[in-house]
N, C-alpha and C positions, 0 to 999 in steps of 0.2 A: 588326500592333499599330500605333494610332495615337498618333503623339506631339502633345505640344503644343509648339509650335516653337521650338527655343532654349532650354528650360527641363531638359531632360532629366530630365521625368519623364513616363509614360506616361499618357494616360488611363485605363487599368485602375489604374494606381497611386494615381490621385488619389484616382478614386471607391470601389474596395474600402479601400484602406487607410486614407486618413481619411475617410470618410465626407461626410455632406452638407457641415459644415464646409470638407472643404479641396477638394470639386467648390465651393463658392462663390470660392473663392481665385482672384483675378487675376494670374499668374505672368508675369512677364516678364525675358527672359534673352539674354547675351549669348553667344555661342560664344567657347570657350575654345582647341578643341583637347584633347586628350587627352594624360595622360601618357606619359612614355618611359620603359620601363624594358630594362636591357639586358638582353639573349638570353641567359640563364647558365643553366645546369643549377641544378636544384633547391638544390643543398647547397653553390653558388658562389659568390661574390661577388656583391651585389646593389644595385643604386641605381635607384629610382624618383623623377623628376623632376617638379612638377606644373604647368601653365601659370598665369599671372592673369589672368583675362578683362578683357577691354576696360573701362573706365567705372569700373576699382578702381587707386585711385592708388597708384601704386611710387615707390621712390626711385634714384635716381644716385648718392649717394653712394659705394657699393662693388659693385663686381661681383666676382658668386660663382662659382667653376669649382669640380664636383668629379666624380671619376672612382672607377671601382677601378680596381687596378691593374693598368697595362697596357692599361687602357681608352681608349676616347674623354671626352676635356673633354667636360664638359655646360655647360651654362650656368642656374645655379639664380636664377628669375625673385628679385626683391626686393620686399615688401611696403613701402607705406610706414606705419610707427606713430607716433604722436603721443603725447608727457612733456610732464610740466607741471612747472616750480618756482615755490613760492610765493614772490613778496617779501615779507621779513618789515614792510617800510614801509607797506606798501598793502595787502595780506593777498589779493593777487593775482598774477597773473605770468603770464611768457610761455609759450608752450607750443612745443615744438621739434619737429624731426621727425626722426625716426630710424630706424630701418632694420632689415627683418626676413627672414629666408630660413626655405625649408624646405624638405626632403625626407624620404624614408622609405630606408632602407639596412639588408642584413646583412651580415655578414663585415668586410671593410674599405672604405674610403674615403678616396681622398687629396682635400684641402680647397684650395685658393685661394683667397684673400682680397683683392681690389686697390682702394687705397684712391683715389680720382677727384681727390682733393687734391696728389697726387705723393709723392714720398718720406716714407717715414715715420721719424721720431727713435726713439719708443717704442711699445713696443705690451704688451698685454697680455691674457690670455685667462681669463674667471672662470666659474664660481666654481674659484677659486684652490685648492681640495682637489681639484681632478681631476689637477691638477698635468700641463696638457696641453701637451707639447714642441712648440715650435714654431719656425718661422726666419722672420726678415725679409730682405726683399731688393728694396732698392729703395722702393715702393709695396705691395708683397704681403706678408702675410702668409700661411705656410703650414705644414699640419699634416696628421698624420693620425688618425683616429678606428676603434676597433676596436671602440667599443657604443655605442649611443643616447645623446645628450647633450642638454645646452641649455644654451647659449654664449653670451657675451658678449666680443665682440673688440674691444676699445677702444683705439684708436688719441690717441698724444701725448695721452693725459689724461682725452679728452674721452667724457664717461657720456650723453652726448645724441645727437652724430652720432655712436651705435656702432653695429655690427651685432649682433643677435641673432639665432645660429642656432639653428633647433629641426632635430636631427638624430633623426627617430622612427625607432622599429621597422616594418619591413615589416608591414602589416597581412595578417592572417592568415584572418579570417572576414567579409570586404566579403560583404555581402547579394546575393542576384541582382535587378535592378532592376525585374524581374515581380513579385517576391514580392507576393501581396496583403497582408502585414503590414508591409509598408515604404512608408514614403513617400520616394521615392528624388530626391536633388537633385543631377544629375551635371555636368560642369565648366562655367562659364557663373556670370553673375550672374543672379540671383533675389529678386523682391520679391513681396512678395501686396499685397492694396490694402488692409488693417488691418493690416501690418505684425505678423503674430501667424503663426505658424504653432500650430496646438493639438495635441497628441499625444495618442489615444486609448489608450485601456487594452492592452497587448498588442502594442503596435504599436512599432518604430523610424525614428526619421526618422535617415537616414542621408545625410551630405555629403561627395558623393567627392571626393579630390583636385582641385584644381581647380575648385570648388565655391564661391560667393561668395553668403550670404545675407545680404539688407538687412532683418532680420525678426526680431524675438525667437521663442525655442522654448518652448513653455508646457507644464509638465505639472502639471494641477488638479485633484485628486481622481482620479487613477488610479491603476494599479499594472503592475506588468510590462511596462515600458515604457522604452525607450532614445534617444541621442542620440548616435552615433557616427561616423567617418570620418574624414578629413584635409579637410575644408573648413572654411572661414571665416565665421563670424558679423560682417558690419561694417556698423559705424554703426549698428546697431539701435537702438531702444529697448528699452535695457538689453540682456543677454544671454541668458540662460537664467532662466525663472522655474520654480521646481520649488515646490509648497504642497500639503496636506493629502493627499500621496501617500504610495506605498510601494514597495519593490521598482525603484528608477530608476536606472539606467548613464548616466552620461556618459563618453565617452573619444575622445579623441585630436583635438579641435577646436581651432580659435582665434578666440578673442573680440578681437576690435580694434578699437578704440575706438569702442566706442557711445557713440548720441546723447547719451543720457543714461541713469541709473543705475547696475546693478552688472551684472560680469560674471556672474555666477550666484548667485540666491538661492535656498535651503532653507529653505522655512518648515515648523513644523510636521510633518514626515515623517518617516519611518522604513526602515533600510534604503534609505540611501542610497550609489553610489558614485560617486567625481569622479574621474577617470583621464587623468593627459598630456595636459591642459587647459593652453594657453598662453592669457595676459590680458594688454592691455594699453589704459590709458584715459588719459585726459587731461582728464575735466570735474570740476567740481564735484561730490564725494562719489563720487567713480570707484572705488569701493572693487572690489576681484577677488570672492574667495566671502565671502557672510554666510551663517550659518548661524543661524535661529530656534528655538526648543523644538523639537527634532528629537533623534531616535533611532538611535545604531547607523549612524554617518555614518564614511565613509572618504574622504580626501583625499589622493590619492598620484601622485607626480611631475610634479606643475604647477608651472608656473613663472609666477608674478604680476609684473608690471612695473605698479602702479598709481598713480592720484593721490589716495589713500585708504588707507583701512587694505587690507592684502592678503588676510589671512586674520581674519575678526573672527567670534564666539561671542558670541550673545546671547541673554537668555529674553524676555520679553514683549517688542513692541514692533508696533503698528499692528492688524493681527487673530491672530495669533500667541501661540497662550497656551500655557503649560506648559514641565516642566521641559527642560534640555538634558541628554543623556546619553550619556555612548560615543562620542566623536568624537576619531580618528585623523587627525592630519594628519603623512607621512611621505615621505622620499627627494624634497624639494621645494627652490624656488630662490625669493625673494621677494625683492622689489627696492618696497619704497613710498618714492617720489617726493615724497610729501605723509605723514603721519600714520606709523601702526604697522605692522611687517611682520605681527605677531602684538597682539591684541587680543580681552581676553576680560572679559565682563560691560556694564558702564554701562547696559543697559535691561533693567527688569524689571516685575513686576507688585505694587507697595504694597501694594493690598489685599488679594491672595492671594500670596504669596510666592514665588518661585519658587529653584529650585536647579540650579545650571550645573557639573557634575561628571564623574568620569572621564574626562577631556584628555589626549589623547599626542600630543606632538610630537617629531616624531625624525628623525635625520639630515637637518637643514634647513641649508643656507646661507641668508645672509641677507645680502645684496649691498648694502643701502643700507636707510636711514631718514634723513630730512630733515621737521623740523617743529619751526618758530620755534616753537608756542605750549606754555609750560609743562605745560599741563591735558592735552595729549593726546601727549606724547612715550613712549618706550620702545620697543623691538625687538620685546620681549615683556612686555607690557601686563596685567595683571590687576588691574580698577577696578570690583569691585562697584558696582551703586548702584541704586536703586527697590526695597530691602529685600531684592536676592539675595545668595545666597549661592555662592561658587566654593571648590570640593572634589573632593580628590584630584587633582592636576595634576602630570603627567609632561613634563620638557623635557629632551631627551639629543640628544646627539652632534648639539650645535648650534655652528655656524662662524659667526662672525658678522664681516665686512667696517669699514673704519674707515668709517663711514658718515656725511655731512657734517654733520648736527646733532642730538641727541638723548639719548636715554638708553639703557642699555644692558638695565636691568631698571627695570618701573615698576610695583610692585606696592601700589596703594592703594585702601583703601576710602574712597568718596568719596560723597558731597552734592554733584554739580555741577548746577546748578542750572536750569542750558541743557537738559538733558536730565532731571535727576531730580526726583522728588517726596519721594525720603527718601533715608536714607544704607546702603548696600548693609548688608548682616550681616555679610561678614566674609569672610575664607579661612582654609582650616583644608586642609594637607595639601599641600605642594608640594615633590618633590622634582626638581631642576634638576643635571641629572649631567652632566659632558666637556662644558662650555661653553666656548668660547672666543672670545677677542676680542684681534684685532691693530688697534690703531688709537692716533690720540693727540688725537679728537676728540672723545669723549664729554663729554657733562655727568654729573656724578656718578648713579647710581641711587640711587631714592627705594624705600623697605619703611616703609609709613605706616600703622598702626592709625589707625582715626576717635576711639575711644576703649576702654575697657575691656571695656562691649559690644561692641563691633564692631573685632575684632581681628585680625590675623596671625597663625594659629598654625600651629607644626610644619612651618619651611621648612627644608631643609636640599639644602644646595650639596657635590656632591661631583666632586672634582676639576675646577674652576674655572681657570682659565688666562688671564691679562690677558697679553699682550703677552710671551706665554712665559714668563711668570712664575703658579706654583701659589703659589691664593690660601686657604690652609686649616692646621689642624693641621701642625704639622711645619715650617712655610715660616718663614725668617728675619726677624724684623720686631722693634721695639721691644716688651718686654713690659707697657707700658702699653696699647700701641695696639690696636685692636680690627681684627677681619680687616675690618670694612665701610670703616676706614679706607684698606684696602690695595687697594680694590678702583678706585676709591674709591665708598661708598655710604654714605646717611642713611639709618638703622632708628630708629624713636622708640619707647617706651617701651610703645606697645600690640602690639610684634611680639615673641610669645613661643616660646620653643625654638629661635632661630636657630641653625644648626650648616653650620660648613664641615668636611670632612672630605676626606682625602686619598684619592687609586685606592684603596689596601688598606683603610681602615679599615671594619669592617662599621657597616653604615648601620641595623643595630636591634639591641637585644639577645634579640627574639623571632625565634624562626622566622615565616615568612609563613601570613597567615588568608584563604583567599580568600571573598572578598564578593559576586563575580558570582553571576548566577543559576545555579542547577544543572539546567534545563532550557531550551531554545533551539528556536526554529522555523523552518527553510532553507525555501523556496520551490524544487522542481527546476528547474535550469538558470535561475536568477533570483541577482542580487547576493545576497549572505549576509554578514554582519558580526556578530561576537560575539566585544567585549571582555573575555579576563581578568581581572580586578581583586584586588587582594591587601594586606592591610595588611602592615606588617614592611618597605617598600620593597624588594620582591624585585627581582634583577636579571638575572633570566632566567626563561623561560616556556615550557612544553612541552605537547603536545598527544600522544595516543596512540588509535589507533582512528579517524580522521577520514573520510568516506566521500570517496570520488573527489572532487577538483574544491574542495576547503577544504584551506587550508594555516595553517600556526601561524608567525609571526613570532616568532621566541624572544627578541626586543629587548624588543618593546611589548606582548607579551600577545591582538596580535591575531589571530583565526583567521578568515579570509577568501576567496571565491571565490565560484566558483558551484556549489551540491552536484550531481553528473551520474551517482550511485548511483537506483537504484529508491527508491520513494518509500516509509517504513518509520521505526521507529525503531532509531536508534544509542546505544551507549555510549560515550563519548569521554573518556576518564581525561586531565585538566588538571594543569597544574603549575607552582608557581608556587615560586623558590629564592633565597634570600640567602645569606649566609655563614653562617646559625648553623643554617639544614635548608631542607626542603623540605617543602609544603604541598602536597596533589594534593583533587581533587574529581573525581565521578563526572557528568559533563555527561549529560544524556537530551537527544540531538540527532535532533529529527523532522523528517523531510523528507515535504513535500507536493506533491501536483499544483498547476500555475499555476491 
């Protein structure tokens, strides 16, 4: 096999996997060595450390060492990330160097992080919800991990000169470099002459650990394709562009400081899964993951530290048209140095109004939010504009740290003339359950309808806790105070049926009624997402009779995975439950060949 020197791509891979477009790539590589793994039995503890290729910036603020119990200490290379803070007086601001380290492991791993500045006064490891136990000895912080984690190790209160650590699970399905359906980037530095890698249908782009690619990866008008691995997209003109496509999976990569654009754009696509993506940005409009006019999207296990919205969900913008439906974001950590951790609405189609509906945000840690402009504040922002309607939003098990500048909640039917040509149609049906905020710097939250015809309807908070204090029915407060006074928040006269419930109150007087379609189609061995939706604010979901490879998230109602059974038709009984009762539905699920 003839290798293209220094790239990790074989000539066969270039010609067969990517076709004529890939054959035209000019690939330049810098050898980086290979990953090192402990020589342990398959069932034992294991640690894999990847090199950083020459030519990619590193940071010496921290030294990171890791080992399996009783094993040899291994040095974990540290990438240089960049982060931004806006100066409210100028609208611009300084860019800071930060640190990122990553390794794979299973079982147990011991970690020591040493600061180059010397003796550590105070330290913390976030998300705080993990309750990671650690010790400080001189200039070092030591801790042990027993499961994958995305962490921020912060010394002496410094949010920029911190160490972000991505302790990933061991890869289990790395492809063969000579597989004709794989565009394989091995360890080393890679770039293409046009700064783009175009992925054909049915192909996988694989970035091995230690591979750094300075090109955008594009999925355009394709289906059944993937971007996977443990490699890095670095300084690329945006990270991943995914549009007009179907059955697309992105798993395990890092997007490190793109030169422009978003880390990941999902436009007018269906059946998309983004998993374990790590993103850092410092440029203007440096969003993390933006979803436009798409359906059946799952974003899970991501770490987003961005210089604009971490996760944004919009209707029409640019050349994307249509509704947004069935988007789930779960098990993730969001850090917005600028703008919103979660932003929904804003853009739409005044001429042909669109709907953004059936959104779920579950088990999320929000580490920071800093935004001087009032128009763009809100850790969770629901802001319909351009005649769009936001409907059926569920946010649950959300933990918010003491962010630097902004609001906890911003629900506002808006007409922002910078971006909109008309007012949004409204917000209808929001269920926020088990939201906690601990801090002192939040501005009052806003819930503001535009007028009687563009209102906010049916908003329910259940078990809202602010600084350890429950806000809702049964709390101690002056009788003439509103629950919003206790948050604090302002809700105007165009917010209808706003409720604050305790953790045991019935969310509805009626049993659920399932509203999601009773038919769905999956492609064998490709990503599949089907969100069970129901009225009556259910708090539990289930599914019986799922084909092999698919699972139900009982907290969110999402059926997801990759169907591995033979093609055919399956009857799956799905259910939604609240304190009044349970609704069931027979879902006809068809599995087709790719």
